[in-house]
C-alpha positions as CSV (number, residue, x, y, z in Angstrom):
1,M,-99.8,-199.2,-81.6
2,T,-102.0,-199.1,-78.6
3,K,-103.4,-195.7,-77.7
4,V,-103.2,-194.9,-74.0
5,L,-106.2,-193.0,-72.8
6,R,-105.9,-193.7,-69.1
7,P,-103.7,-192.2,-66.3
8,I,-100.4,-194.0,-66.2
9,G,-99.0,-195.2,-62.9
10,H,-95.9,-193.7,-61.5
11,E,-94.2,-197.1,-61.6
12,E,-95.1,-197.8,-65.2
13,R,-92.3,-197.2,-67.8
14,L,-93.2,-196.0,-71.2
15,S,-90.9,-195.4,-74.1
16,I,-90.6,-191.9,-75.8
17,V,-92.8,-193.3,-78.7
18,D,-95.5,-194.4,-76.2
19,H,-95.4,-190.9,-74.5
20,L,-95.8,-189.2,-77.8
21,D,-98.6,-191.4,-78.7
22,E,-100.3,-190.7,-75.5
23,L,-99.8,-187.0,-76.0
24,R,-101.3,-187.3,-79.5
25,S,-104.3,-189.2,-78.3
26,R,-105.0,-186.7,-75.5
27,L,-104.6,-183.7,-77.9
28,F,-107.1,-185.4,-80.2
29,V,-109.6,-186.0,-77.4
30,S,-109.2,-182.3,-76.3
31,L,-109.6,-181.1,-79.9
32,A,-112.6,-183.3,-80.5
33,V,-114.4,-182.0,-77.3
34,L,-113.6,-178.4,-78.2
35,V,-115.1,-178.9,-81.7
36,V,-118.2,-180.5,-80.4
37,A,-118.6,-177.8,-77.8
38,F,-118.0,-175.0,-80.4
39,G,-120.6,-176.5,-82.6
40,V,-123.2,-176.6,-79.8
41,C,-122.3,-173.1,-78.8
42,F,-122.5,-171.8,-82.3
43,W,-125.9,-173.5,-82.7
44,Q,-127.1,-171.7,-79.6
45,N,-125.2,-168.4,-80.2
46,H,-128.5,-166.4,-79.9
47,A,-128.9,-167.5,-76.4
48,L,-125.2,-166.9,-75.6
49,I,-125.2,-163.4,-77.1
50,K,-128.4,-162.7,-75.1
51,I,-126.6,-163.9,-71.9
52,L,-123.7,-161.4,-72.6
53,G,-126.2,-158.6,-73.4
54,R,-127.6,-158.7,-69.9
55,A,-125.1,-156.1,-68.7
56,L,-125.8,-153.8,-71.5
57,P,-127.8,-150.7,-70.4
58,H,-131.4,-150.5,-71.7
59,V,-130.5,-147.1,-73.3
60,S,-127.2,-147.1,-74.9
61,T,-127.8,-144.9,-78.0
62,V,-128.9,-141.6,-76.4
63,G,-128.0,-142.0,-72.7
64,Q,-130.1,-140.9,-69.8
65,H,-130.0,-137.2,-70.7
66,G,-130.6,-137.9,-74.4
67,L,-133.5,-140.1,-73.4
68,A,-135.2,-137.3,-71.4
69,A,-134.8,-134.9,-74.4
70,V,-136.3,-137.5,-76.9
71,Q,-139.2,-138.2,-74.5
72,K,-139.8,-134.4,-74.2
73,E,-139.8,-134.0,-77.9
74,T,-142.1,-136.9,-78.4
75,A,-144.6,-135.6,-75.9
76,T,-144.5,-132.1,-77.5
77,T,-145.1,-133.6,-80.9
78,R,-148.0,-135.7,-79.6
79,H,-149.6,-132.7,-77.9
80,G,-149.3,-130.6,-81.1
81,L,-151.0,-133.4,-83.3
82,L,-153.8,-133.7,-80.8
83,Q,-154.4,-130.0,-80.8
84,E,-154.4,-130.0,-84.6
85,A,-156.9,-133.0,-84.6
86,R,-159.3,-131.0,-82.3
87,G,-159.1,-127.9,-84.4
88,L,-159.8,-129.8,-87.6
89,A,-162.6,-131.7,-86.0
90,A,-164.2,-128.4,-85.0
91,L,-164.0,-127.1,-88.5
92,G,-165.5,-130.4,-89.8
93,S,-168.6,-129.7,-87.7
94,D,-168.9,-126.0,-88.7
95,P,-172.1,-125.5,-90.7
96,R,-170.5,-122.6,-92.6
97,F,-168.5,-125.1,-94.7
98,S,-170.0,-127.3,-97.3
99,A,-170.4,-131.1,-96.8
100,S,-167.4,-131.9,-98.9
101,E,-165.2,-129.4,-97.0
102,Q,-166.4,-130.8,-93.7
103,A,-165.5,-134.3,-94.9
104,S,-162.0,-133.2,-95.8
105,F,-161.6,-131.5,-92.4
106,N,-162.8,-134.6,-90.6
107,S,-160.4,-136.8,-92.7
108,A,-157.5,-134.6,-91.8
109,A,-158.5,-134.7,-88.2
110,H,-158.5,-138.5,-88.3
111,G,-155.1,-138.6,-89.8
112,A,-153.6,-136.2,-87.2
113,L,-155.2,-138.4,-84.4
114,E,-153.8,-141.6,-85.9
115,A,-150.4,-139.9,-86.2
116,A,-150.5,-139.0,-82.5
117,R,-151.4,-142.5,-81.5
118,A,-148.6,-144.0,-83.7
119,L,-145.9,-142.1,-81.7
120,P,-144.2,-144.4,-79.2
121,A,-145.2,-144.0,-75.5
122,N,-141.5,-144.0,-74.6
123,A,-138.4,-143.2,-76.4
124,P,-136.9,-146.2,-78.4
125,N,-134.5,-148.2,-76.4
126,Q,-131.3,-149.6,-77.8
127,E,-130.5,-153.0,-76.3
128,K,-128.4,-154.3,-79.1
129,P,-124.7,-153.4,-79.9
130,I,-124.0,-152.2,-83.3
131,T,-121.7,-153.7,-86.0
132,I,-119.6,-151.7,-88.4
133,G,-117.7,-154.0,-90.7
134,V,-119.3,-156.3,-93.3
135,G,-118.4,-159.5,-91.6
136,E,-118.2,-158.2,-88.0
137,A,-121.6,-159.8,-87.0
138,F,-120.3,-163.3,-88.1
139,T,-116.8,-163.0,-86.7
140,T,-118.1,-161.7,-83.4
141,T,-120.6,-164.6,-83.2
142,L,-117.6,-167.0,-83.9
143,T,-115.6,-165.4,-81.1
144,V,-118.3,-165.6,-78.5
145,A,-119.0,-169.2,-79.4
146,A,-115.3,-170.1,-79.2
147,Y,-114.9,-168.5,-75.7
148,F,-117.9,-170.2,-74.4
149,A,-116.7,-173.5,-75.8
150,L,-113.4,-173.1,-74.1
151,L,-115.2,-172.3,-70.8
152,I,-117.3,-175.4,-71.1
153,C,-114.4,-177.7,-72.0
154,L,-112.1,-176.5,-69.3
155,P,-112.7,-179.4,-66.9
156,V,-112.0,-181.9,-69.7
157,L,-108.9,-180.1,-70.8
158,L,-107.6,-179.9,-67.2
159,Y,-108.2,-183.6,-66.8
160,E,-106.3,-184.5,-70.0
161,A,-103.4,-182.3,-68.8
162,Y,-103.5,-184.0,-65.4
163,A,-103.7,-187.5,-66.8
164,F,-100.7,-186.9,-69.1
165,T,-98.4,-185.4,-66.3
166,I,-99.3,-187.8,-63.6
167,P,-96.6,-190.4,-64.3
168,A,-94.0,-187.8,-63.3
169,L,-95.7,-187.4,-59.8
170,N,-95.0,-189.7,-56.9
171,P,-97.9,-190.7,-54.6
172,R,-97.2,-187.8,-52.2
173,E,-97.2,-185.2,-55.0
174,R,-100.2,-186.8,-56.6
175,R,-102.2,-186.3,-53.3
176,V,-101.4,-182.6,-53.5
177,A,-102.0,-182.3,-57.3
178,T,-105.4,-184.0,-57.3
179,P,-107.2,-181.4,-55.1
180,V,-105.5,-178.6,-57.0
181,M,-106.7,-179.9,-60.3
182,I,-110.3,-180.1,-58.8
183,A,-110.2,-176.7,-57.2
184,A,-108.6,-174.8,-60.2
185,P,-111.7,-175.1,-62.6
186,L,-114.1,-174.6,-59.6
187,L,-112.4,-171.4,-58.6
188,F,-112.2,-170.3,-62.3
189,V,-115.9,-170.8,-62.9
190,L,-116.7,-169.1,-59.5
191,G,-114.6,-166.1,-60.7
192,V,-116.4,-166.1,-64.0
193,L,-119.9,-166.1,-62.4
194,F,-118.7,-163.4,-59.9
195,A,-117.7,-161.2,-62.9
196,Y,-120.9,-161.8,-64.7
197,V,-123.3,-161.3,-61.9
198,I,-121.5,-158.7,-59.7
199,V,-118.9,-156.8,-61.7
200,L,-120.2,-156.4,-65.3
201,P,-123.6,-154.8,-64.8
202,P,-122.4,-151.8,-62.7
203,A,-119.2,-151.5,-64.6
204,V,-120.9,-151.4,-68.0
205,H,-123.6,-149.0,-66.7
206,F,-121.0,-146.7,-65.3
207,L,-118.8,-146.6,-68.4
208,Q,-121.7,-146.2,-70.8
209,G,-123.5,-143.6,-68.6
210,Y,-120.5,-141.5,-67.7
211,N,-120.8,-138.0,-69.2
212,S,-123.4,-139.4,-71.6
213,N,-124.9,-135.9,-72.2
214,Q,-121.8,-134.9,-74.0
215,F,-121.6,-138.0,-76.4
216,D,-123.8,-139.9,-78.8
217,V,-123.2,-143.3,-77.0
218,L,-123.1,-146.3,-79.3
219,V,-121.9,-149.7,-78.3
220,Q,-119.8,-151.7,-80.9
221,A,-120.5,-155.5,-80.7
222,K,-116.9,-156.6,-81.0
223,A,-115.5,-154.2,-78.4
224,Y,-118.4,-154.8,-76.0
225,Y,-118.2,-158.7,-76.1
226,T,-114.4,-158.6,-75.9
227,F,-114.6,-156.4,-72.9
228,E,-117.0,-158.7,-71.2
229,I,-115.2,-161.9,-72.1
230,F,-111.7,-160.7,-71.1
231,T,-113.1,-159.3,-67.8
232,M,-114.6,-162.7,-66.9
233,L,-111.5,-164.5,-68.0
234,G,-109.3,-162.1,-66.0
235,I,-111.3,-162.4,-62.9
236,G,-111.5,-166.2,-63.3
237,L,-107.7,-166.4,-63.5
238,A,-107.4,-164.0,-60.5
239,F,-109.5,-166.4,-58.5
240,Q,-106.5,-168.8,-58.7
241,L,-104.8,-166.7,-56.1
242,P,-105.1,-169.3,-53.3
243,L,-103.7,-172.0,-55.5
244,A,-100.7,-169.8,-56.4
245,L,-100.0,-168.9,-52.8
246,L,-100.3,-172.6,-51.9
247,A,-97.8,-173.6,-54.5
248,L,-95.4,-170.9,-53.2
249,H,-95.9,-172.4,-49.7
250,R,-95.2,-175.9,-51.0
251,L,-91.9,-174.6,-52.5
252,G,-91.0,-173.1,-49.2
253,V,-91.0,-169.5,-50.5
254,I,-93.7,-168.2,-48.2
255,T,-95.5,-169.2,-45.0
256,G,-98.7,-168.0,-43.4
257,S,-96.6,-165.6,-41.2
258,T,-95.0,-164.1,-44.3
259,L,-98.4,-163.1,-45.7
260,T,-99.5,-161.7,-42.3
261,R,-96.3,-159.5,-42.0
262,H,-96.5,-158.2,-45.6
263,W,-100.2,-157.7,-45.9
264,R,-99.7,-154.0,-46.8
265,Y,-97.7,-154.9,-49.8
266,A,-100.1,-157.6,-50.8
267,T,-103.0,-155.1,-50.7
268,V,-101.0,-152.8,-53.0
269,I,-100.3,-155.7,-55.4
270,I,-104.0,-156.7,-55.4
271,A,-104.9,-153.1,-56.2
272,V,-102.4,-153.0,-59.1
273,I,-103.8,-156.4,-60.4
274,A,-107.3,-155.1,-60.3
275,A,-106.4,-151.9,-62.1
276,A,-104.6,-153.8,-64.7
277,M,-107.7,-155.9,-65.6
278,P,-110.1,-154.8,-68.3
279,G,-112.3,-151.8,-67.3
280,A,-109.9,-149.9,-65.3
281,D,-112.5,-147.5,-63.8
282,P,-113.1,-146.9,-60.1
283,V,-116.3,-149.1,-60.0
284,T,-114.8,-152.1,-61.8
285,T,-111.5,-151.9,-60.0
286,A,-113.2,-151.8,-56.6
287,L,-115.5,-154.7,-57.5
288,E,-112.5,-156.7,-58.8
289,A,-110.3,-156.0,-55.9
290,T,-112.8,-156.9,-53.1
291,P,-112.9,-160.7,-53.8
292,L,-109.2,-160.8,-54.3
293,V,-108.7,-159.3,-50.8
294,V,-111.1,-161.9,-49.4
295,L,-109.3,-164.7,-51.2
296,F,-106.0,-163.3,-49.8
297,L,-107.4,-163.4,-46.2
298,A,-108.7,-166.9,-46.8
299,S,-105.2,-168.0,-48.1
300,I,-103.6,-166.6,-44.9
301,V,-105.9,-168.9,-42.8
302,M,-105.3,-171.9,-45.2
303,L,-101.4,-171.3,-45.0
304,K,-101.6,-171.0,-41.2
305,I,-103.4,-174.3,-40.9
306,A,-100.8,-175.9,-43.3
307,D,-98.0,-174.5,-41.2
308,R,-99.4,-176.0,-38.0
309,R,-99.9,-179.3,-39.7
310,A,-96.3,-179.2,-41.0
311,A,-95.0,-178.3,-37.5
312,A,-97.0,-181.2,-35.9
313,R,-95.7,-183.6,-38.5
314,A,-92.0,-182.5,-38.1
315,A,-92.4,-182.8,-34.2
316,A,-93.9,-186.3,-34.7
317,E,-91.0,-187.3,-36.9
318,A,-88.5,-185.9,-34.5
319,N,-90.0,-187.9,-31.6
320,Q,-89.9,-191.2,-33.5
321,P,-86.2,-191.9,-32.7
322,F,-86.7,-191.1,-29.1
323,D,-89.8,-193.5,-29.0
324,R,-87.9,-196.2,-30.6
325,G,-85.0,-195.8,-28.1
326,L,-87.5,-196.2,-25.3
327,E,-89.0,-199.3,-26.9
328,S,-85.5,-200.9,-27.3
329,T,-84.7,-200.4,-23.7
């Protein structure tokens, strides 16, 4: 049986078997693309994990207060070793001692000086999250690779879904669906980039640094990467707000005036959505709510324009019978 891998026209008629065959083919293509993308992402997992680790604070083990304490202790130890080296060197040059004793003092002074030099100039930084379970490093790597593969394959998956559902759409509906299918992945990627660049660094720093002098702060790899990935996915989905409002407008549920009148309720709903996303702290919530408010305002402008066009189209259709009557006379 012929496999259909092209969009089917609205006028074409396919049997149930042909539709099932087309669905199977498109699922196979989607699965094949996901497998290839996953293989590439797993191959480059070190680079992907490094990308996710960008938001991790440079000091996650001891915190800022703990870092100061370690640095102070290190400086005190270095100073003590240097003082000991000077004292031993002075004894090594004292003529009251024999040559063998002077050699022993000089050797001890050299050892103390080398120990002082071996101390780190700064306290050790912790830039890598920890793993606890035996296979956690492997399973976490698989999870990171899978999520990145899904993100990379999103345009292909959306196209396959669009190509399968297009026969059910008439030409007018298709003109609406095509821009939506193009805008959806673009908005999603824009939301993911916004979360990665703007939201995650201050959010992670705030959460990891909060009250750090009272805790021995350690970052678990699985929890950390899951937090980052779900935050990016959540904000990427939240960036679909204009498309959701446009769909409600097409269904006749809302208009631009509706959004203008009820902007206070919309602001509260946006705040609730932002608070429900991962990382429900003041910094993350504010950073997540700000672009949603901007998108909501842009949606008001978009629906106002759509309302004007609809009104102009309705007026033109209403004048058509009158114009035909004039032509007939």
